N, CA and C of each residue as an Amber inpcrd file, in Angstrom:
protein
   636
   4.0060000  14.1420000 -15.4530000   3.1170000  13.9070000 -16.5000000
   4.0010000  13.8890000 -18.3770000   4.6800000  13.2180000 -18.5900000
   5.3000000  13.4850000 -19.9860000   4.2090000  13.6960000 -21.0630000
   4.4050000  14.7050000 -22.0940000   3.8600000  15.1860000 -23.4710000
   4.5200000  15.3000000 -24.2730000   3.4360000  15.9800000 -25.3320000
   4.2020000  15.9790000 -26.6890000   5.1770000  17.2630000 -26.8470000
   5.2290000  17.6900000 -27.8130000   6.3900000  18.4650000 -28.1960000
   5.7830000  20.0810000 -28.0430000   4.3710000  20.3920000 -27.7440000
   3.7290000  21.5690000 -27.4910000   3.6450000  21.9250000 -26.3240000
   3.9200000  20.5700000 -25.3070000   3.9950000  21.1830000 -24.1330000
   5.1400000  22.1910000 -23.4070000   5.4600000  22.6990000 -22.1730000
   6.2840000  23.3050000 -22.0540000   7.8930000  22.5310000 -21.4740000
   8.5090000  23.1630000 -21.7420000  10.0730000  22.2250000 -21.4010000
  10.6190000  22.6870000 -19.6770000  10.9230000  22.0930000 -19.4370000
  10.7860000  21.9030000 -17.8460000  12.5840000  21.7270000 -17.8230000
  12.8120000  22.4720000 -16.3450000  14.2600000  21.9670000 -16.4250000
  14.3510000  21.4030000 -14.7960000  14.6130000  19.9880000 -14.8980000
  14.3200000  19.3880000 -13.4480000  15.4490000  18.5000000 -13.0440000
  16.1030000  18.1460000 -11.5180000  16.9540000  17.4670000 -11.3700000
  16.6890000  16.0840000 -10.8560000  17.7000000  15.4470000 -11.9080000
  17.3180000  14.2360000 -11.6850000  17.6910000  13.0400000 -10.0260000
  16.7000000  12.6230000  -9.6400000  16.9460000  11.4360000  -8.8410000
  16.5450000   9.9710000  -9.0290000  17.4980000   9.0550000  -8.5930000
  16.9710000   7.8380000  -9.2860000  16.9750000   7.2830000  -7.8600000
  16.0710000   6.2290000  -7.6070000  15.2840000   5.2720000  -6.7650000
  15.3110000   3.8380000  -7.1120000  15.6930000   3.7540000  -8.2980000
  15.5970000   2.2730000  -9.1220000  16.6530000   2.4260000  -9.9950000
  16.0570000   2.0280000 -11.0710000  16.9890000   1.7640000 -12.6700000
  17.8420000   3.2420000 -12.7250000  19.1200000   2.7380000 -13.0790000
  19.9390000   3.7710000 -13.5100000  20.1080000   3.9020000 -14.9970000
  20.2340000   5.3450000 -15.4140000  20.0670000   5.3750000 -16.7280000
  21.7240000   6.0050000 -16.9440000  22.7640000   5.3090000 -17.6310000
  23.9780000   5.2540000 -17.8460000  24.6410000   6.8290000 -18.3740000
  23.7330000   7.5250000 -19.1360000  24.2850000   8.3850000 -19.4310000
  23.8360000   9.7510000 -18.3530000  23.0340000   9.5780000 -17.5660000
  22.4950000  10.5540000 -16.8710000  22.7220000  10.1160000 -15.4290000
  23.4380000  11.1520000 -14.7530000  23.8830000  10.9510000 -13.2140000
  22.5420000  11.5650000 -12.0110000  22.3120000  11.0690000 -11.0460000
  21.6260000  11.5710000  -9.5380000  22.2250000  12.7340000  -9.6870000
  21.1040000  13.5950000  -9.2210000  21.8650000  15.5610000  -8.9610000
  21.8100000  16.1020000 -10.2160000  22.2630000  15.5610000 -11.6800000
  22.2270000  16.2440000 -12.9820000  21.0570000  16.8750000 -13.0680000
  21.3330000  18.1090000 -13.7850000  19.6230000  18.7020000 -14.0070000
  19.9580000  18.3680000 -15.7210000  18.3640000  18.4150000 -16.3030000
  18.2190000  17.5960000 -17.5770000  16.8910000  18.4430000 -17.9860000
  16.9200000  18.6450000 -19.3200000  15.3770000  19.4060000 -19.9160000
  14.7830000  18.1600000 -19.8210000  13.2020000  18.3910000 -19.8360000
  12.2260000  17.2900000 -20.3050000  11.2950000  18.3610000 -20.7010000
  10.2260000  17.7540000 -21.7380000   9.2710000  18.1620000 -22.0070000
   8.0040000  17.8370000 -21.1630000   7.4410000  18.5400000 -20.6990000
   6.3930000  18.0060000 -19.7760000   5.1860000  18.5270000 -19.2590000
   4.2420000  18.7100000 -18.9110000   2.9110000  19.3220000 -18.3160000
   2.8830000  18.9250000 -17.0620000   2.4690000  19.9220000 -16.4140000
   2.4450000  19.4570000 -14.8820000   1.0740000  19.4390000 -15.0520000
   0.6680000  18.3870000 -14.1270000  -1.1010000  17.6960000 -13.5490000
  -1.2040000  17.6940000 -11.8640000  -1.4690000  19.0700000 -11.3890000
  -1.8330000  18.8300000 -10.2860000  -3.1180000  18.4520000 -10.0410000
  -3.9870000  17.5740000 -10.5840000  -5.1080000  16.8710000 -10.6500000
  -4.5200000  15.4860000 -10.0020000  -4.7900000  15.6670000  -8.6730000
  -4.0140000  13.8560000  -8.0650000  -5.3160000  13.1010000  -8.6730000
  -6.4560000  13.7290000  -8.4450000  -7.7650000  12.1740000  -8.6450000
  -7.7760000  11.5060000  -9.5750000  -7.7250000  12.8700000 -11.1070000
  -7.0120000  12.2470000 -12.1050000  -5.6720000  10.8440000 -12.2230000
  -5.0770000  11.7270000 -11.9560000  -3.6620000  10.7970000 -12.2530000
  -3.8820000   9.5880000 -11.0970000  -4.3620000   9.1990000 -10.3180000
  -4.5170000   8.0530000  -9.3490000  -5.9410000   7.3660000  -9.9940000
  -6.7450000   8.0580000 -10.7160000  -8.0180000   7.3820000 -11.4580000
  -7.4160000   6.4740000 -12.7840000  -6.0270000   7.5080000 -13.7690000
  -5.9140000   6.1550000 -14.1650000  -4.5410000   5.2250000 -13.5550000
  -3.9130000   5.6430000 -12.4590000  -2.8910000   4.4650000 -12.4320000
  -3.5830000   3.4860000 -11.9050000  -4.9990000   3.4730000 -11.1190000
  -5.8600000   2.4460000 -10.4250000  -6.5430000   1.5590000 -11.1460000
  -7.3770000   2.4230000 -12.2930000  -7.5230000   1.6370000 -13.1540000
  -6.7550000   0.9530000 -14.0660000  -5.6620000   1.5440000 -14.5540000
  -4.6370000   0.7720000 -15.4050000  -4.0180000  -0.5560000 -14.5570000
  -3.5590000  -0.5520000 -13.3200000  -3.5750000  -1.0900000 -12.2510000
  -4.7470000  -2.6050000 -12.6310000  -6.1940000  -2.4390000 -12.2520000
  -7.1620000  -3.3210000 -12.5350000  -7.5650000  -3.6060000 -13.1320000
  -6.9060000  -3.0560000 -14.6190000  -7.5250000  -3.8440000 -15.9700000
  -6.6150000  -4.2920000 -16.3580000  -5.3560000  -4.5970000 -15.9100000
  -4.1770000  -5.1600000 -16.4410000  -4.1020000  -6.4080000 -15.5670000
  -5.1180000  -6.5560000 -14.2420000  -4.6480000  -8.0190000 -13.6820000
  -6.1070000  -8.5470000 -14.2500000  -7.2150000  -8.1520000 -14.7110000
  -8.0680000  -8.9990000 -15.3760000  -9.4870000  -8.1680000 -14.9050000
  -9.4930000  -7.1920000 -14.0270000 -10.6860000  -6.3730000 -13.5500000
 -11.3260000  -5.6960000 -14.6030000 -12.5630000  -5.7960000 -14.9540000
 -13.3810000  -5.0360000 -16.2750000 -14.2480000  -4.0180000 -15.2730000
 -13.8480000  -2.5200000 -16.0220000 -15.0180000  -1.9010000 -15.4070000
 -16.3260000  -2.2790000 -16.2950000 -17.2410000  -1.7640000 -15.3560000
 -19.0640000  -2.3220000 -15.1240000 -19.7140000  -0.8790000 -15.4730000
 -20.6990000  -0.4960000 -15.9140000 -21.5300000   0.2240000 -16.0010000
 -22.0960000   1.0560000 -14.5600000 -22.2600000   0.3350000 -13.4250000
 -22.4130000   0.8190000 -12.2310000 -21.2470000   1.4030000 -11.8120000
 -20.4340000   1.2600000 -12.2870000 -19.2380000   2.3650000 -11.6830000
 -18.0770000   1.6010000 -10.9760000 -18.2530000   0.2990000 -11.2340000
 -17.4460000  -0.5440000 -10.0060000 -16.5620000  -1.4720000 -11.1440000
 -15.8250000  -2.4860000 -10.5610000 -15.2590000  -3.7080000 -11.7830000
 -15.7450000  -5.0700000 -11.5770000 -15.7000000  -5.8500000 -12.2780000
 -15.9380000  -7.0870000 -12.4440000 -14.9570000  -8.3610000 -12.1910000
 -14.6940000  -9.0310000 -11.5190000 -13.8980000 -10.1050000 -11.5440000
 -14.3020000 -11.3790000 -11.3090000 -13.7890000 -11.8500000 -12.0410000
 -14.4380000 -13.7500000 -11.7980000 -15.6920000 -14.1030000 -11.0660000
 -16.6610000 -13.1050000 -11.9910000 -18.2370000 -13.4050000 -11.5050000
 -18.5130000 -12.4470000 -10.8340000 -17.8410000 -11.7060000  -9.8200000
 -18.1790000 -10.7270000  -9.0110000 -17.9450000  -9.3360000  -9.1880000
 -18.8530000  -8.6010000  -8.4800000 -18.9020000  -7.0100000  -8.8180000
 -18.3720000  -6.5140000  -7.6390000 -17.2130000  -5.4330000  -7.7910000
 -16.7650000  -4.7270000  -6.4510000 -16.9890000  -3.3940000  -7.1110000
 -16.9410000  -2.5190000  -6.0780000 -17.4550000  -1.4620000  -6.1110000
 -15.5580000  -0.0140000  -6.6280000 -15.7540000   0.6360000  -7.4300000
 -14.6270000   1.4260000  -7.8080000 -13.8090000   2.0480000  -6.1540000
 -12.5560000   1.8310000  -5.7450000 -11.9700000   1.9510000  -4.8100000
 -11.8140000   3.7720000  -4.5940000 -11.8200000   4.2470000  -5.6980000
 -11.8910000   5.7320000  -5.3690000 -13.0860000   6.4800000  -5.2450000
 -14.3020000   5.8030000  -5.4600000 -15.2240000   6.2800000  -5.2020000
 -15.5030000   5.9430000  -3.4120000 -14.6460000   4.8560000  -2.9870000
 -15.0380000   5.0920000  -1.6070000 -13.9940000   5.9410000  -0.9020000
 -12.9400000   6.3030000  -1.3110000 -12.1180000   7.1880000  -0.7930000
 -12.7630000   7.8230000   0.0810000 -13.3710000   9.2470000  -0.6410000
 -13.8930000  10.4170000   0.0160000 -13.9710000  10.0960000   1.4530000
 -15.0940000   8.8940000   1.3840000 -15.6610000   8.3010000   2.5400000
 -14.8510000   8.2750000   3.5170000 -13.9770000   7.4760000   3.1210000
 -13.0700000   6.9610000   3.9490000 -12.2130000   8.1320000   5.1990000
 -11.9920000   9.2950000   3.6080000 -11.1910000  10.4930000   4.5790000
 -11.7710000  11.2770000   5.4690000 -13.0390000  11.2380000   5.1070000
 -14.0690000  12.0590000   5.9690000 -14.5530000  11.7040000   7.1620000
 -14.3480000  10.2520000   7.3830000 -14.5950000   9.3960000   8.6060000
 -13.6280000   9.9170000   9.5090000 -14.1800000   9.7810000  10.5260000
 -13.4910000   9.9460000  12.1890000 -12.4780000   8.6800000  12.1630000
 -11.2810000   8.8770000  12.8370000 -10.3020000   8.3670000  12.9490000
 -10.1160000   8.0720000  14.8910000 -10.7920000   7.0180000  15.1820000
 -10.9790000   7.1950000  16.7870000  -9.6730000   6.2810000  17.3100000
  -8.3450000   6.6400000  17.1930000  -7.2390000   5.3100000  17.3690000
  -6.2570000   6.4660000  18.6530000  -5.6830000   5.5670000  19.0170000
  -4.1330000   5.9060000  20.3660000  -3.2850000   6.6450000  19.1590000
  -2.9800000   7.9990000  19.8510000  -2.2330000   9.1960000  19.3680000
  -1.0690000   9.2790000  20.0740000   0.4530000   9.1730000  19.7310000
   1.8130000   9.6150000  20.0760000   3.0380000   9.3100000  19.3380000
   3.9980000   9.2680000  19.5000000   5.3990000   9.4650000  18.7520000
   4.9400000   8.1990000  18.3370000   5.6240000   7.9620000  16.8330000
   5.9080000   6.8470000  16.2210000   6.8990000   7.2930000  15.4640000
   7.3200000   5.3820000  15.1930000   8.2320000   5.6580000  14.0010000
   8.5090000   6.4690000  12.8180000   7.1640000   6.0760000  12.0730000
   6.9820000   6.7820000  11.0260000   7.5780000   5.7710000   9.7570000
   8.2980000   5.2840000   9.4810000   8.9520000   4.8090000   8.6620000
   9.1870000   2.9510000   9.0800000   8.3010000   2.2840000   9.4030000
   8.9960000   0.8920000  10.0400000   8.4970000  -0.1940000   8.9930000
   9.6660000  -0.5740000   8.7050000   9.6090000  -1.7490000   7.6090000
  11.0270000  -2.2150000   7.9500000  11.1050000  -4.0350000   7.7880000
  12.2300000  -4.3130000   8.1660000  13.6800000  -4.1730000   7.9280000
  13.9880000  -3.3630000   6.8140000  15.2410000  -3.1860000   6.4260000
  15.4280000  -1.8160000   7.3700000  14.6060000  -1.3900000   8.3700000
  14.8480000  -0.3340000   9.1890000  14.9710000  -1.1420000  10.8220000
  14.9330000  -2.5160000  10.8040000  14.7650000  -3.0390000  12.0660000
  16.2920000  -4.3340000  11.8260000  17.2000000  -3.4950000  12.5660000
  18.3090000  -4.6600000  12.7730000  18.5460000  -5.5140000  13.5640000
  18.0730000  -6.8190000  13.6410000  18.0750000  -8.0190000  14.1260000
  18.9000000  -9.2540000  14.2220000  19.1890000  -9.2540000  15.3180000
  19.7390000 -10.5340000  15.4200000  19.6730000 -11.4900000  16.3530000
  18.7620000 -11.5080000  16.9380000  17.3430000 -12.6570000  17.7890000
  16.6800000 -11.7000000  18.2710000  15.9700000 -12.6600000  18.9940000
  14.8860000 -12.0790000  19.4910000  14.4920000 -11.3640000  20.6230000
  16.0510000 -11.1550000  21.4910000  16.0620000 -10.3560000  22.3190000
  17.1490000  -8.9100000  22.1020000  17.6980000  -9.0310000  20.9540000
  18.8640000  -7.9970000  20.6190000  18.5720000  -7.6430000  19.2680000
  18.0540000  -6.8020000  19.1460000  17.3850000  -5.5200000  17.9500000
  17.4630000  -4.4030000  18.3140000  17.4550000  -3.2760000  17.1870000
  17.6740000  -2.1970000  16.9680000  16.5620000  -1.3650000  16.2520000
  15.8250000  -0.5650000  16.0630000  15.5400000   0.2990000  15.4600000
  16.4910000   1.4490000  14.7450000  16.4370000   1.2000000  13.7550000
  17.2840000   2.8490000  12.8650000  16.3000000   3.5620000  11.7530000
  16.7260000   4.5180000  11.4740000  16.2930000   5.8730000  10.2360000
  15.0650000   6.6160000  11.0350000  15.2960000   7.1100000  12.0190000
  14.2150000   8.1540000  12.8600000  14.0250000   9.1870000  11.8180000
  14.4530000   9.7360000  10.7580000  13.9940000  10.8440000   9.8490000
  12.5500000  10.6690000   9.6160000  11.2150000  10.1130000   9.8920000
  10.2910000  10.3420000   9.7090000   9.3810000  10.5780000  11.0570000
  10.4500000   9.9940000  12.1730000   9.4740000  10.4400000  13.6470000
   8.6100000  11.3960000  13.8460000   7.1030000  11.3910000  14.6850000
   6.8800000  12.5120000  14.8180000   5.4770000  11.9760000  15.3280000
   4.8560000  13.1060000  15.6510000   3.3680000  12.5230000  16.3190000
   2.1970000  12.1400000  15.5870000   1.9200000  10.5740000  15.6520000
   0.4430000  10.5050000  14.8910000  -0.1050000   9.1250000  15.2240000
  -1.0400000   8.6220000  14.4660000  -1.7060000   7.7670000  15.0070000
  -0.7030000   6.1060000  14.9760000  -1.0920000   6.2070000  16.1760000
  -0.0070000   4.7360000  16.6810000  -0.0330000   3.2410000  15.6760000
  -1.3410000   3.7350000  15.1320000  -1.3310000   2.3980000  13.8390000
  -0.7700000   2.3410000  12.8010000  -0.3430000   3.5410000  12.4440000
  -0.0970000   3.8810000  11.1470000   1.4830000   2.8520000  11.2330000
   2.3100000   2.8470000  12.4410000   3.6450000   2.1140000  11.7560000
   3.4530000   0.8060000  11.3690000   2.1620000  -0.0320000  12.1110000
   1.9800000  -0.9700000  11.8380000   1.2160000  -1.4690000  10.3980000
   0.2730000  -0.3410000  10.2780000  -0.1720000  -0.2350000   8.6580000
   0.7980000  -0.5220000   7.4560000   1.9950000   0.5380000   7.8440000
   3.1770000   0.5150000   6.8450000   3.8200000  -0.3610000   6.9800000
   4.3000000  -1.1270000   8.0210000   4.5540000  -2.4680000   7.8890000
   3.9400000  -3.0870000   6.8590000   2.8720000  -3.3810000   7.6530000
   2.0050000  -4.6110000   6.6560000   2.1220000  -4.3690000   5.0120000
   1.7480000  -2.8170000   4.8100000   1.8230000  -2.6040000   3.5450000
   3.3150000  -2.3580000   3.0230000   4.5600000  -2.4670000   3.8040000
   5.6510000  -3.1610000   2.7150000   6.0840000  -4.2960000   2.8230000
   5.2700000  -5.3950000   3.4310000   4.9550000  -6.7240000   3.3040000
   4.4660000  -6.9850000   2.1530000   3.3340000  -6.4200000   1.7700000
   2.7900000  -6.5770000   0.5720000   3.3770000  -6.5000000  -0.8300000
   4.2220000  -5.1680000  -0.4140000   5.1810000  -4.9840000  -1.8960000
   5.8130000  -5.2720000  -1.9400000   6.3210000  -6.0740000  -0.8800000
   7.6260000  -6.5360000  -1.5100000   7.5580000  -7.8090000  -1.3060000
   6.9860000  -8.3730000  -0.8650000   6.5130000 -10.2590000  -1.1380000
   5.8410000 -10.4720000  -2.0610000   4.2580000  -9.8840000  -1.6140000
   3.0770000 -10.1610000  -2.4310000   3.2200000  -9.8950000  -3.9610000
   3.5610000  -8.6880000  -4.0870000   3.5750000  -8.2400000  -5.4140000
   4.6410000  -8.5470000  -6.1130000   5.4530000  -8.6870000  -5.9930000
   6.6720000  -9.4110000  -6.7830000   6.4830000 -10.8610000  -7.1180000
   5.6280000 -11.3060000  -6.6190000   5.3570000 -12.9710000  -7.0100000
   4.5690000 -13.0580000  -7.7240000   5.2370000 -13.2670000  -9.2240000
   4.4920000 -13.1260000 -10.1470000   3.6720000 -14.8110000 -10.3300000
   4.0520000 -15.7770000  -9.4420000   3.4020000 -16.8820000  -9.5810000
   1.8980000 -16.7500000  -8.5570000   1.5040000 -15.4070000  -8.0150000
   0.3460000 -15.5620000  -7.2720000  -0.8940000 -14.8740000  -8.4360000
  -2.0900000 -15.5190000  -8.5720000  -2.5640000 -14.9100000  -9.5010000
  -4.0660000 -14.4060000  -8.4620000  -4.7630000 -13.5960000  -9.6070000
  -5.3600000 -11.9870000  -8.9860000  -6.6700000 -12.9900000  -8.0270000
  -7.0520000 -14.3590000  -8.1550000  -7.9570000 -14.9000000  -8.0550000
  -7.2600000 -15.3340000  -6.3440000  -6.1160000 -15.8040000  -6.5280000
  -5.6500000 -15.7620000  -5.1710000  -5.6040000 -15.3320000  -3.9780000
  -5.1730000 -13.6660000  -4.8050000  -5.0270000 -12.8010000  -3.9710000
  -6.6790000 -12.2790000  -3.4060000  -7.8660000 -12.2620000  -4.4920000
  -8.5860000 -12.1640000  -3.9150000  -9.5210000 -12.9730000  -2.8840000
  -8.9800000 -14.2430000  -2.7160000  -9.3480000 -15.0900000  -1.6780000
  -8.4050000 -14.8670000  -0.3620000  -7.3070000 -14.2370000  -0.6880000
  -6.3810000 -14.0750000   0.2330000  -6.8030000 -12.8100000   1.0100000
  -7.5020000 -11.7740000   0.1040000  -7.8360000 -10.6720000   0.8470000
  -9.2410000 -10.6090000   1.7960000 -10.1380000 -11.8560000   0.7420000
 -11.4700000 -11.8070000   2.0230000 -11.4270000 -12.8730000   3.1510000
 -10.2630000 -13.5920000   3.2150000  -9.6180000 -14.2430000   4.4870000
  -9.2190000 -13.6780000   5.4440000  -8.6660000 -12.4460000   5.1810000
  -8.0170000 -11.2180000   6.0340000  -9.4020000 -10.4290000   6.6700000
 -10.0500000 -10.0180000   5.6290000 -11.0830000  -9.3540000   6.1290000
 -11.9970000  -9.9520000   7.1860000 -12.1300000 -11.1200000   6.9860000
 -13.4250000 -12.0500000   7.5800000 -12.3600000 -12.6390000   9.1670000
 -11.0360000 -12.6350000   9.1350000 -10.5970000 -13.1760000  10.0530000
  -9.2980000 -12.5580000  10.1260000  -9.1190000 -11.0100000  10.7540000
  -8.4620000 -10.1650000  10.9190000  -7.2260000 -10.6370000  11.5690000
  -7.5810000 -11.0040000  12.8900000  -6.5150000 -11.4730000  13.9670000
  -6.1480000 -12.7130000  13.7130000  -6.8640000 -13.5320000  12.9690000
  -6.2040000 -15.0450000  13.6590000  -7.1980000 -15.5260000  14.5030000
  -7.9910000 -15.2710000  15.0450000  -8.9060000 -15.9190000  16.2250000
  -9.4830000 -16.9430000  15.8610000  -9.7810000 -17.0290000  14.6810000
 -10.4670000 -18.6520000  14.0100000  -9.3730000 -19.0740000  13.4950000
  -9.5820000 -20.4820000  13.4460000  -8.5840000 -21.3330000  12.0610000
  -8.4800000 -20.5070000  10.7980000  -7.0610000 -20.1930000  10.2370000
  -7.0420000 -19.6280000   9.0350000  -6.9630000 -20.5640000   7.9550000
  -7.8040000 -19.6230000   6.5760000  -7.6200000 -20.9030000   5.6120000
  -6.3610000 -21.3300000   4.7840000  -6.4770000 -22.4770000   4.1810000
  -5.3450000 -22.9000000   3.8700000  -5.2640000 -22.4590000   2.5890000
  -4.0690000 -21.6690000   2.2860000  -4.2920000 -21.1850000   0.5430000
  -3.2560000 -22.2370000  -0.2670000  -3.3280000 -22.3370000  -1.4550000
  -2.6770000 -22.8870000  -2.3550000  -1.1220000 -23.0300000  -2.2700000
  -1.1520000 -21.6230000  -2.0740000   0.4510000 -20.8910000  -2.2290000
   0.9880000 -20.4970000  -0.9840000   2.1440000 -21.2560000  -0.6890000
   2.7570000 -21.5490000   1.0790000   2.9120000 -19.6900000   0.6860000
   3.6090000 -19.2570000  -0.0250000   3.8930000 -17.8540000   0.2140000
   2.8740000 -16.9260000   0.8770000   1.2670000 -17.2110000   0.2820000
   0.3010000 -16.4150000   0.9670000  -0.2000000 -16.9800000   2.2610000
  -0.4270000 -18.1770000   2.7270000   0.1540000 -18.7470000   3.7840000
   1.1810000 -17.9540000   4.7840000   2.2440000 -17.9990000   4.8470000
   3.4840000 -17.1600000   5.6580000   3.0390000 -15.7960000   5.6710000
   2.6370000 -15.0710000   4.6520000   2.0290000 -13.8480000   4.5620000
   0.8290000 -13.5990000   5.2260000  -0.0870000 -14.2060000   5.4390000
  -1.4650000 -14.2020000   6.2930000  -1.4520000 -14.2500000   7.3930000
  -0.0760000 -15.4320000   8.2650000   0.2840000 -15.5580000   9.7140000
   1.2070000 -13.9200000  10.0550000   1.9110000 -13.2750000   9.0040000
   2.6780000 -12.2050000   9.5960000   1.8550000 -11.0180000   9.5840000
   1.0040000 -11.0010000   8.5590000  -0.0400000 -10.1380000   8.4050000
  -1.1370000 -10.1140000  10.0030000  -1.2700000 -10.9760000  10.3120000
  -2.2460000 -10.9940000  11.3890000  -1.1290000 -10.9270000  12.6350000
  -0.3920000 -11.2720000  13.1740000   0.7990000 -10.9040000  13.7100000
   1.1010000  -9.5200000  13.9820000   0.8720000  -8.7240000  13.1320000
   1.0960000  -7.3570000  13.2000000  -0.0680000  -6.7940000  13.4800000
  -1.1270000  -7.3340000  13.0220000  -2.6320000  -6.8240000  13.5620000
  -2.8630000  -7.0430000  14.6920000  -2.4150000  -8.3540000  15.2810000
  -2.5140000  -8.5660000  16.8760000  -1.8670000  -7.6530000  17.8970000
  -0.5380000  -6.9710000  17.3300000   0.0870000  -6.1790000  18.1210000
  -0.3060000  -5.0730000  17.8280000  -0.8810000  -4.4740000  16.7220000
  -1.8250000  -3.1710000  16.9090000  -2.6180000  -2.7010000  17.6930000
  -3.5700000  -3.6770000  17.6330000  -4.9560000  -4.1130000  18.1460000
  -5.1690000  -3.3040000  19.3270000  -4.3090000  -3.2810000  20.1920000
  -4.0680000  -2.5280000  21.7910000  -4.2060000  -1.2160000  21.5690000
  -4.3000000  -0.7990000  20.2680000  -4.0790000   0.7430000  20.0820000
  -5.4650000   1.0300000  19.0610000  -6.2120000   0.1230000  19.0190000
  -7.7460000  -0.0150000  18.1130000  -8.5410000   0.5800000  18.8420000
  -8.9960000   1.7760000  19.3060000 -10.0920000   2.1010000  20.0580000
 -11.4840000   1.3030000  19.8450000 -11.7450000   1.4620000  18.5470000
 -12.7140000   1.2180000  17.9570000 -12.7700000   0.0740000  16.7910000
 -11.8490000  -0.9490000  17.1600000 -11.6020000  -2.2840000  16.9280000
 -10.8990000  -1.7930000  14.9940000 -11.3970000  -3.0920000  14.4040000
 -10.2000000  -3.3520000  13.3030000 -10.7350000  -2.4880000  12.1700000
 -11.9490000  -1.8950000  12.5690000 -12.3470000  -1.1110000  11.2830000
 -11.3780000   0.4220000  11.0950000 -11.1690000   1.1830000  11.7710000
 -10.0570000   2.2130000  11.8530000  -8.9700000   1.8030000  11.1490000
  -8.3440000   0.5750000  11.7310000  -6.7780000  -0.0690000  11.0580000
  -7.3790000  -0.4970000   9.2560000  -8.3980000  -0.9620000   9.0590000
  -8.9420000  -1.0820000   7.5090000  -8.9510000  -0.0030000   7.1490000
  -9.3400000   1.1500000   7.4870000 -10.0820000   2.4640000   6.8100000
  -7.9320000   3.2200000   6.3580000  -7.1890000   3.2830000   7.5050000
  -5.9240000   3.5590000   7.1140000  -4.8820000   3.0570000   6.3560000
  -5.3450000   1.7860000   6.3990000  -4.5950000   0.4030000   5.5440000
  -5.4190000   0.8170000   3.8530000  -6.4350000   0.7300000   3.7720000
  -7.2300000   1.5440000   2.5210000  -6.3650000   2.6190000   2.2510000
  -6.3100000   3.6800000   3.1110000  -6.2010000   5.0920000   2.1380000
  -4.6550000   4.8720000   1.6900000  -3.9990000   4.6590000   2.6270000
  -2.1920000   4.2510000   2.6020000  -1.8710000   3.0470000   0.9970000
  -2.3220000   2.3310000   1.1440000  -1.9470000   1.2550000   0.0150000
  -2.2610000   2.2520000  -1.2500000  -3.7040000   3.1020000  -1.4840000
  -3.9390000   4.1600000  -2.2530000  -2.8180000   4.9580000  -2.2410000
  -2.3720000   5.5590000  -1.9900000  -1.1810000   6.5950000  -1.6930000
  -0.1610000   6.1300000  -2.0860000   0.2470000   5.0540000  -1.4310000
   1.3830000   4.2440000  -1.8700000   1.4310000   4.3850000  -3.3730000
């Protein structure tokens, strides 16, 4: 959290995960004027509110958000209920960092997984949740032609028909149709590890999306 000059000066080591700065190199130590903010709820609340209002969601007095004539609950008020709920799913050794940059494929029968740095014992569905989240982040969130109301219709369709067991809704944007088909395929593979059905998968997806 960068603050004004009245805050304390800290020396930090630089690590770039994206855009580079010509005058600073990874591993170099630099001075920054900053304030340590350990209140994760406040930081998450700021990020979430900024994200939603940027895309046309308006805060309403009831504590939620209004968009396109409909009122939605504040996700942060739902988070404690989700975190305190019992997760009843299969538990085993998982890859831990499953996304398509860690899948080397030459064909349907010739593929390998790489990068086992995060492998551990955990809920099996986490691998599938991470794969779905990665698809959302690298495809959907990067497409500037997808409008928020299209995303809301897309999410409603996935919530009502999570596995594609009934005919899927056709979206005007072909990217959304491909994404919905891929997400349902991921979820069908994950279904065998869902002891109590889709609700547990949905809760993990909700929590991991906020964390990400």
